[in-house]
ROFIDO-649514 format. One record per residue: x negated, y negated, z negated of N, C-alpha, C, O in turn; residue in one letter. Coordinates in steps of 0.02 Angstrom, whole numbers, padded with zeros to 5 digits, always signed. Atoms other than C-alpha are relative to their C-alpha. Layout:
% ROFIDO-649514
XYZXYZXYZXYZa
...
% end
This chain:
% ROFIDO-649514
-00042+00060+00000+00000+00000+00000-00044-00062+00000-00093-00065-00037m
+00040+00060-00006-00067-00171+00047+00025-00056-00045+00085-00060-00058r
-00018+00062+00033-00070-00332-00055+00051+00011-00056+00108-00010-00049h
-00048-00012+00053+00009-00276-00217-00003-00055-00052+00000-00114-00035r
-00013+00048+00053+00013-00362-00386-00064-00032-00026-00116+00001-00027f
+00058+00035+00029-00105-00492-00462-00011+00021-00072+00029+00058-00101p
+00015-00015+00069-00185-00481-00633+00047-00038-00046+00081-00084-00025t
-00043+00034+00048-00093-00531-00791-00020-00072-00009+00024-00115-00016l
+00023+00069+00007-00201-00688-00805+00027-00043+00056+00047-00100+00045a
-00025+00038-00057-00148-00742-00631+00074-00013-00008+00098-00068+00006t
-00072+00009+00010+00035-00713-00672+00014-00056-00050+00059-00097-00040i
-00011+00052+00051+00021-00822-00827-00012-00069+00028+00025-00116+00012c
+00014+00065-00030-00057-00964-00728+00056-00022+00046+00076-00081+00045l
-00052+00018-00047+00076-00958-00595+00064-00018-00035+00102-00060-00011i
-00063+00012+00035+00216-00956-00721+00004-00069-00031+00057-00090-00054s
+00001+00065+00032+00163-01127-00786+00027-00054+00048-00010-00099+00068l
-00033+00053-00038+00287-01228-00684-00008+00005+00075+00018-00038+00110g
+00009-00006-00072+00236-01166-00511+00056+00041+00030+00082+00087-00001l
-00047-00042-00037+00358-01100-00382-00038+00031+00056-00094+00055+00046t
+00033-00032-00056+00315-01035-00209-00062-00039+00021-00059-00100+00028s
+00062+00031-00021+00135-01070-00157-00010+00004+00075-00058-00024+00101l
+00006-00005-00073+00163-01026+00026+00068-00015+00031+00120-00007-00001v
-00061+00007-00039+00290-01069+00158+00002+00056+00051-00045+00066+00089h
-00005-00057-00045+00352-00918+00253-00003-00023+00072-00040+00005+00113a
-00003+00022-00069+00392-01013+00410-00042-00063+00009-00053-00101-00038q
+00035+00061-00018+00291-01147+00498+00043-00038+00050+00067-00009+00099e
-00043+00040-00045+00386-01290+00581-00044-00037+00049-00089-00074+00030r
+00036+00035-00054+00321-01352+00748+00053-00028+00048+00092+00008+00077v
-00048+00034-00044+00421-01482+00847+00072+00021-00014+00111+00032+00032d
-00069-00016+00019+00579-01441+00749+00019+00073+00004+00077+00091-00006g
-00013-00071-00005+00562-01253+00771-00035+00036-00057-00095+00028-00068v
+00029-00040+00053+00536-01136+00623-00026+00066+00029+00008+00100+00066d
+00034-00059-00027+00414-00995+00661-00019+00048-00057-00051+00028-00105n
+00024-00053+00044+00390-00831+00568-00043+00046+00043-00019+00073+00094w
+00044-00045-00037+00240-00730+00629-00024+00055-00048-00058+00041-00098d
+00017-00056+00043+00216-00557+00554-00048+00048+00034-00041+00063+00093f
+00039-00059-00019+00080-00427+00569+00039+00061-00023+00067+00061-00078d
-00038-00061+00015+00158-00254+00572-00048+00058-00012-00093+00071+00028v
+00043-00056+00020+00078-00105+00485+00040+00064-00003+00098+00064-00025y
-00028-00067+00010+00116+00080+00492-00048+00037-00046-00104+00054-00026l
+00043-00033+00050+00049+00164+00335-00067-00035-00007-00120-00003-00007n
+00059+00042+00012-00075+00020+00311-00044-00010+00062-00096-00043+00057d
+00038+00011-00061-00137+00026+00491+00039-00050+00044+00097-00039+00059k
-00034+00050-00040-00098-00128+00595+00016+00028+00069-00027+00055+00104k
-00022-00028-00064+00005-00079+00748+00031-00053+00046+00046-00038+00104v
-00030+00049-00045+00076-00243+00814+00020-00064-00035-00003-00079-00090g
-00023+00065+00024+00164-00409+00789+00075-00005+00010+00104+00029+00053k
-00070+00017-00010+00341-00473+00769+00008-00073-00019-00010-00093-00075h
-00008+00072+00012+00383-00658+00783+00072-00020+00007+00111+00009+00045s
-00067+00028-00001+00541-00759+00754-00005-00075+00007-00046-00107-00028f
-00003+00073-00008+00579-00936+00812+00073-00021-00009+00117+00005+00024k
-00068+00023+00014+00731-01029+00744+00002-00075+00009-00035-00113-00023v
-00010+00071-00011+00788-01198+00809+00074-00016-00007+00115+00029-00007s
-00070+00020+00009+00948-01298+00787+00014-00064+00038-00023-00113+00033e
-00023+00059-00037+01040-01421+00900+00075-00006-00010+00113+00040+00006v
-00072+00013+00010+01209-01498+00854+00034+00055-00040+00090+00074-00025d
-00029-00049+00044+01238-01369+00718-00003+00072+00025+00019+00117-00010g
+00006-00068-00028+01202-01219+00830-00073+00022-00005-00118-00010+00021v
+00067-00028+00007+01052-01113+00785-00014+00048+00058+00029+00087+00078k
+00022-00049-00049+00955-01020+00919-00060+00037-00028-00108+00006-00052q
+00053-00043+00028+00845-00875+00868-00030+00042+00056+00007+00074+00094v
+00035-00042-00048+00715-00792+00977-00049+00044-00038-00087+00021-00081q
+00046-00046+00033+00621-00637+00922-00035+00042+00053-00007+00061+00104s
+00041-00040-00044+00481-00540+01005-00041+00049-00042-00074+00029-00090e
+00038-00051+00037+00406-00376+00944-00038+00044+00049-00014+00059+00104a
+00040-00045-00041+00269-00266+01013-00043+00043-00046-00086+00016-00082s
+00038-00046+00042+00199-00110+00925-00032+00054+00045-00002+00075+00094f
+00033-00055-00034+00074+00019+00986-00033+00045-00053-00074+00022-00092t
+00028-00049+00047+00032+00176+00886-00048+00045+00038-00030+00075+00089v
+00050-00042-00032-00127+00268+00930-00028+00051-00049-00035+00038-00108k
+00034-00052+00039-00205+00430+00869-00061+00020+00041-00055+00044+00097i
+00063-00015-00035-00388+00455+00914-00002-00036+00068-00020-00006+00119f
+00003+00044-00059-00375+00311+01040+00051+00018+00054+00049-00011+00108f
-00052-00019-00047-00227+00393+01127+00067-00030-00023+00088-00019-00080i
-00065+00030+00018-00063+00296+01130+00053+00053-00005+00067+00089+00043t
-00053-00049+00011+00073+00404+01054+00069-00031-00003+00119+00004+00005t
-00065+00033+00003+00210+00274+01036-00009-00074+00017-00056-00106-00007y
+00001+00071-00017+00245+00104+01111+00072-00028-00006+00120+00003+00016r
-00065+00031+00012+00387-00013+01062-00003-00074+00018-00049-00109-00002y
-00005+00071-00016+00438-00181+01134+00074-00021-00006+00119+00015+00014e
-00069+00024+00010+00591-00284+01089+00000-00076+00006-00044-00110-00020h
-00010+00072-00004+00651-00458+01134+00074-00014-00006+00116+00024+00019s
-00071+00016+00010+00813-00543+01085+00008-00076-00007-00036-00110-00032a
-00020+00069+00010+00899-00712+01091+00069+00000-00032+00114+00035-00009t
-00064+00004+00035+01040-00756+00971+00018-00074-00009-00025-00117-00016e
-00026+00066+00016+01150-00910+00946+00050+00006-00057+00092+00051-00057r
-00039-00004+00061+01233-00945+00778+00032-00067-00015+00007-00120+00004w
-00030+00059+00029+01352-01068+00698+00035+00020-00065+00074+00068-00066i
-00031-00014+00066+01403-01071+00513-00006+00073-00020+00042+00103-00042d
+00015-00069+00019+01323-00900+00483+00042+00052+00039+00050+00109+00017n
-00035-00047-00045+01427-00822+00623-00037+00004+00066-00057-00047+00094c
+00034-00010-00063+01346-00748+00777+00047-00020+00058+00103+00004+00062l
-00038+00021-00058+01407-00834+00936-00012+00047+00059+00035+00067+00093l
+00017-00045-00055+01314-00726+01062-00071+00024-00009-00111-00007-00044e
+00069-00025+00002+01158-00621+01083-00013+00041+00063+00033+00065+00097f
+00022-00040-00056+01059-00533+01217-00065+00032-00020-00114-00003-00036d
+00059-00034+00022+00932-00400+01174-00023+00055+00048+00018+00089+00079g
+00029-00052-00042+00814-00286+01269-00053+00037-00040-00095+00006-00073k
+00046-00042+00038+00717-00140+01195-00030+00054+00045+00005+00084+00086t
+00034-00055-00033+00588-00021+01265-00032+00042-00054-00084+00023-00082n
+00025-00044+00052+00561+00122+01144-00032+00061+00032+00002+00111+00048s
+00038-00055-00030+00426+00234+01215+00027+00021+00069+00031+00080+00085n
-00025-00014-00068+00498+00218+01391+00075+00001+00006+00102-00002+00061g
-00073+00002-00001+00681+00222+01341+00022-00072-00004+00011-00106-00055k
-00019+00070-00003+00754+00055+01393+00074-00009-00017+00118+00026+00008r
-00068+00014+00022+00909-00017+01310+00013-00075+00006-00028-00115-00017i
-00020+00070-00004+00998-00181+01351+00070-00007-00030+00116+00029-00010s
-00064+00010+00034+01139-00243+01239+00012-00075-00007-00034-00114-00020i
-00018+00070+00009+01232-00408+01233+00068-00004-00034+00104+00046-00039s
-00065+00010+00032+01382-00481+01144+00016-00073-00007-00029-00115-00005g
-00021+00070+00008+01483-00640+01120+00068-00004-00033+00108+00043-00029e
-00067+00013+00026+01630-00714+01028+00047-00012+00059+00034-00053+00102q
-00051+00008-00053+01783-00697+01139+00068+00002-00032+00089+00053-00059t
-00065+00002+00032+01952-00753+01077-00006+00010-00075-00042-00027-00108g
+00002-00013+00072+01979-00680+00904-00046+00056-00021-00038+00084-00075g
+00044-00055+00016+01841-00550+00909-00071-00012+00027-00082-00060+00064s
+00068+00001-00028+01657-00520+00945-00007+00064+00041+00002+00119+00015f
+00000-00056-00047+01634-00407+01097-00071+00020+00017-00112-00021+00038v
+00065-00027-00016+01482-00295+01121+00002+00035+00068+00048+00074+00082i
+00007-00033-00065+01427-00241+01295-00062+00043-00001-00118+00018-00010e
+00057-00047+00000+01318-00086+01304-00007+00036+00066-00052+00078+00074t
+00000-00036-00064+01354-00030+01482+00055+00052+00003+00071+00077+00056g
-00057-00044+00004+01495+00082+01423+00062-00042-00015+00066-00100+00005d
-00061+00036+00018+01666+00033+01356-00018-00055-00050-00053-00041-00098k
+00014+00054+00047+01658-00139+01269+00024+00018-00071+00074+00053-00079p
-00016-00012+00071+01662-00133+01078+00022-00065-00031-00013-00115-00027i
-00026+00060+00032+01769-00257+00983-00013+00002-00075+00001+00052-00108e
+00015+00007+00071+01713-00316+00811+00037-00062-00027+00064-00101+00013l
-00029+00063+00026+01779-00451+00692-00034-00060+00031-00091-00056+00054p
+00026+00060-00033+01754-00627+00758-00065-00024-00030-00111-00041+00007k
+00060+00024+00033+01624-00676+00629-00041+00060-00025-00023+00093-00073c
+00044-00054+00021+01483-00550+00617-00071-00028-00009-00087-00081+00017v
+00070+00017+00008+01302-00558+00563-00042+00061+00019-00021+00118+00012m
+00049-00054-00013+01152-00457+00621-00044+00007-00061-00032-00024-00113t
+00051-00005+00053+01005-00402+00513-00045-00062+00006-00102-00058+00027f
+00033+00065-00009+00955-00586+00508-00045-00013-00061-00027-00053-00104a
+00044+00005+00059+00809-00571+00385-00019-00072-00015-00030-00089-00073y
+00020+00070+00010+00765-00755+00411+00053-00040-00037+00038-00096-00060w
-00055+00034+00034+00933-00802+00333+00024+00045-00057+00060+00094-00044n
-00016-00045+00056+00955-00728+00159+00075+00009-00011+00095+00053-00049s
-00073-00008+00006+01144-00753+00173+00024+00067+00028+00077+00091+00009e
-00022-00064-00029+01150-00592+00274+00004+00055-00053+00038+00105-00043f
-00001-00049+00053+01120-00497+00112+00068+00004-00036+00081+00051-00073l
-00066+00002+00033+01296-00545+00054+00054+00034+00042+00112+00038+00020k
-00050-00029-00044+01382-00456+00199+00013+00074-00015-00034+00109-00035q
-00014-00072+00010+01471-00287+00181-00020+00042+00060-00032+00102+00054p
+00018-00037-00061+01430-00240+00362-00042-00046+00044-00036-00107+00042s
+00045+00037-00044+01299-00292+00490-00002+00033+00069+00006+00093+00076l
+00009-00024-00068+01276-00277+00677-00073+00014+00013-00116-00028+00001l
+00067-00017-00022+01121-00186+00738-00004-00019+00074+00024+00017+00116n
+00000+00023-00069+01081-00282+00899-00040+00044+00047-00038+00035+00108p
+00038-00045-00042+00965-00145+00961+00042+00060+00023+00029+00090+00075q
-00041-00058-00016+01100-00010+00960+00073-00017+00013+00109+00022+00045t
-00070+00018-00005+01266-00104+00954+00042+00028-00056+00103+00017-00057g
-00037-00029+00056+01315-00011+00795+00016-00054-00052-00024-00099-00065d
-00022+00044+00054+01413-00104+00661+00004+00043-00063+00049+00084-00070y
+00010-00048+00055+01359-00023+00498+00015-00032-00068+00000-00090-00079v
-00009+00021+00069+01413-00036+00317-00068+00001-00036-00108+00047-00025d
+00064+00003+00035+01269-00088+00204+00011-00005-00075+00065-00024-00098i
+00001+00007+00073+01228-00081+00020-00063-00038-00018-00118-00017+00000l
+00057+00042+00020+01116-00216-00055-00006+00001-00075+00043-00010-00111v
+00014+00000+00072+01036-00202-00226-00056-00048-00014-00109-00046+00017e
+00054+00044+00023+00937-00339-00311-00042+00039-00050-00020+00054-00105k
+00044-00042+00042+00791-00242-00383-00028-00040-00057-00032-00015-00113v
+00027+00042+00053+00717-00387-00480-00054-00047+00025-00069-00048+00084g
+00052+00048-00016+00583-00520-00486-00069+00032-00010-00078+00072-00056d
+00068-00026+00008+00399-00480-00461-00048-00046+00036-00029-00085+00079e
+00052+00038-00033+00235-00558-00411-00027+00040+00058-00033+00102+00055m
+00024-00034-00060+00167-00519-00239-00053-00044+00033-00049-00105+00031l
+00050+00037-00039+00014-00568-00138+00027-00013+00070+00047+00034+00104y
-00022+00020-00067+00064-00664+00019-00053-00048+00028-00067-00099-00003v
+00054+00039-00030-00071-00734+00134-00056-00013-00051-00085-00067-00052r
+00056+00004+00047-00197-00701-00004+00015-00037-00064-00030-00045-00106g
-00018+00036+00061-00101-00796-00139+00055+00038-00037+00097+00071-00007r
-00051-00033+00041+00003-00730-00282+00060-00047-00007+00053-00105-00026a
-00061+00041+00003+00183-00792-00275+00055+00039-00034+00058+00100-00029v
-00058-00033+00029+00341-00756-00373+00052+00015+00054+00065-00028+00096p
-00048-00020-00051+00469-00661-00268+00058+00036-00032+00055+00057-00090t
-00056-00042+00019+00637-00575-00280+00004+00057+00050+00001+00047+00111t
+00000-00060-00042+00648-00398-00214+00071+00028+00007+00108+00033-00042r
-00066-00028-00016+00803-00324-00129-00009+00067+00035-00056+00077+00073f
-00003-00065-00033+00843-00148-00074+00063+00002+00043+00118-00010+00018k
-00057-00003-00046+00955-00129+00080+00002+00070+00031-00047+00093+00061l
-00008-00066-00029+01022+00040+00134+00064+00003+00042+00113-00030+00028t
-00057-00013-00044+01139+00096+00273-00015+00065+00036-00067+00095+00024a
+00013-00060-00038+01156+00242+00391-00063-00009+00042-00067-00055+00083e
+00064+00001-00036+00980+00275+00458-00041-00063-00014-00086-00079+00024k
+00036+00061+00017+00919+00114+00373-00020+00003-00074+00022+00016-00117v
+00025+00002+00069+00810+00102+00217-00053-00056-00002-00110-00046+00018d
+00042+00060-00002+00736-00072+00191-00013-00027-00070+00030-00022-00114l
+00015+00040+00059+00649-00167+00053-00023-00069+00024-00065-00073+00069t
+00014+00068-00022+00640-00356+00070-00020-00043-00060+00007-00035-00115l
+00022+00047+00051+00550-00490-00030+00012-00071+00024-00005-00089+00081w
-00013+00070-00015+00604-00673-00035-00032-00044-00053-00038-00024-00111y
+00028+00047+00048+00524-00824-00116+00056-00028-00044+00115-00013-00033s
-00050+00031+00043+00612-00923-00252+00042-00051+00039+00095-00071+00016l
-00037+00046-00044+00667-01039-00110+00038+00038+00054+00060+00008+00103d
-00036-00042-00047+00749-00893-00018-00033+00005+00069+00001+00014+00119d
+00037-00010-00063+00613-00885+00115-00021+00073+00005-00047+00102-00042e
+00019-00070-00013+00584-00713+00191-00076+00005+00002-00109-00032+00039w
+00072-00006+00005+00407-00655+00148-00027+00067+00025-00076+00069+00062l
+00026-00067-00015+00386-00466+00168+00058+00047+00012+00112+00038-00016v
-00049-00053-00013+00482-00316+00235-00035+00067+00001-00091+00073+00026l
+00022-00069-00007+00457-00130+00214+00058+00043+00022+00115+00035-00001e
-00051-00044-00026+00553+00004+00307-00026+00071-00001-00084+00084+00017s
+00019-00071-00002+00551+00193+00288+00018+00027+00069+00077+00028+00088v
-00010-00025-00068+00529+00268+00462+00005+00076-00002+00001+00108-00054a
-00006-00073-00006+00548+00445+00526-00061+00034-00031-00118+00012-00021k
+00054-00037+00031+00445+00570+00428-00026-00032-00064-00077-00010-00091g
+00020+00031+00062+00435+00455+00277-00056-00051+00007-00082-00075-00043g
+00052+00050-00010+00308+00337+00356+00027-00069-00016+00086-00082-00010q
-00019+00066+00022+00309+00157+00297-00021-00053+00051-00080-00058+00069i
+00014+00058-00042+00323+00008+00414+00004-00061-00045+00052-00070-00082i
+00003+00059+00044+00273-00155+00330-00015-00062+00041-00060-00063+00084r
+00010+00064-00031+00287-00335+00389-00035-00046-00051-00012-00053-00107y
+00034+00049+00041+00162-00461+00318-00013-00062+00041-00032-00058+00100e
+00011+00063-00035+00148-00644+00363-00071-00006+00025-00118+00007-00013l
+00067+00009-00029+00002-00679+00479-00035-00059-00032-00092-00075-00014s
% end
């Protein structure tokens, strides 16, 4: 496990009136950027970035991911994902996502239409409630939802969120106070850490075979 807990002396120093010592996102020209290094069992395998901008109350989110897993210099798995989402008042207006999972290509889109949110997967359209949220890690409000849309599969899944508690964590080489959450759903097992200001800092996911995928801020 990478970047675990600081010493007791460090914790005592931080507790003396300090809050978050790092900012998860960096703002450039009005755009918030999250850039994560992605690790598989402590081995770096790729990057995942998120850009969030807002115009006239409408948020636009762009995400790009690219992972490559190698064993003895031989590529055994390659993953690429890109998506664009538009939001208003914590409701998804529309999205368009493309995924290449080891050669299997998936394209999914959706938009608010009338009184529902309609998913297009290439088969029969799927109708969901009008106001839905995806696994929008950059917005901690998604943790309050009973169900979430997986934009990579089009599945609308029930979730269970548990606040595990507060703990200190190293982020970009600094010890910061965080709150840890556990999120579970069908085929989903996530642990998320947020700063005291509700900024997304770290993610861990249990993958097939019990392997751990971990996101750390670059």
